[in-house]
Each structure stands twice: as structure tokens, then as C-alpha cells.
N, C-alpha and C positions, 0 to 999 in steps of 0.2 A: 504493499499500499504505499501511497505517496501522500506526505503531509507537508503543510506550509506552516513554518514557524514565523511568528512576528514577535521579535524581541526588542525590548526596552532596555537601554543601559543608561543609568544616570548616576551622577556623582553622589556620594553618601551626604545625607542632610548635615552631617557633623562637618563636613569639610567645606571650605570656601569655593565657590564656583565663580571664578573670575568673568567668564563669558556672561553667565546669568546676571552677575553684579552690573556689568557694562550695559547690558540691555535693559535692566531695570532702571538704571540712571537715565538712559535715553528716552524712556517712555515720558518722562516729564516734559522733554523738549518736544514731544509730539502731541502734548495736550492730554495725555493719558496716565496721569499721576495715580489714578486708581488701580492701575495694574503694578503689582509689587511682587517680590520674591520669586523673580523668574529663575528657572533652573534649566540649563541647557545640556542635552544628552544626545544618544545616539539611537537611531532605530535601524534595525537590521531585519531583512526578510531572507528567509532560505527555504529550500526544499530538502525534505529528509524521506528517504526510502527505507521503510521499517515495516516489520511483521504485524505491530500493534501500535496503538497511540502510547501506551506505556514506554515501549521500546524507543520510540521517536522522542518522548520526553526525556529519557535518559541520555540519548545522544545529543540533544540540544543542551541539556544541563552541562555535560561534558564539554561540549564546544564552548560554552559561555565561561566555565571555570577555567579552562585550560588555555583559551586563546582570546575569545572576544571581549571579555571584562577583566579588569584588574580589581579583584576583590578587596584589595587594600583600600581602594579610593572609590570603587563604584558598586553598585547594586544591579542586579538585572531581574527582570520578569519576561515571561513570555506566554503566548497563546498558541495553541496547535489547532490546526483545522484540517480536515481532509481535503486534499486537492481535488478539484473538479476536473475530470478528464473529459474532452470533447470527443 
């Protein structure tokens, strides 16, 4: 079976996010001072060939922990869905 993983990787809340801080500061210049605490992260989409959703989840978790996310500074979450074949 083929699955699609939608992965979000974000800086840990306890760490400074310089990009998010810069964007938050710029919101005032745009007249959007109501927007605060911007956090900037990454979104990754990938396909996984696996026998089951549980197997696909294990593979995506391994990929995140070993390659895609630096768990010292980032957290990750993902959603898996079965790929639609045409």
C-alpha cells in the first residue's frame, strides 16, 4: 500500500525562533499588530510504500528522528493518509 505523509517540523517552544521573531516584528509595519508569536517551521510531504498504516508510521517516525528533524531543537508531527491511485 502507498501512503502520503504530511510532516510538520517546528522549533521547540522553549527555543528562540529568529525567523518567527522577525516576522512578528514586521507585522506591526503592515498594520497587523494583532498577529503575534509567529513560529516558522518546515512542511514536508513524502510517499511511503508499506504493508500497513502502522508500518508506514514507523518508517516516517524513523525518517524524522534520524534525518528530517533535529530533536534537540525541533519537534515533529505528521498525518498519514492512504494514497489515491488513479
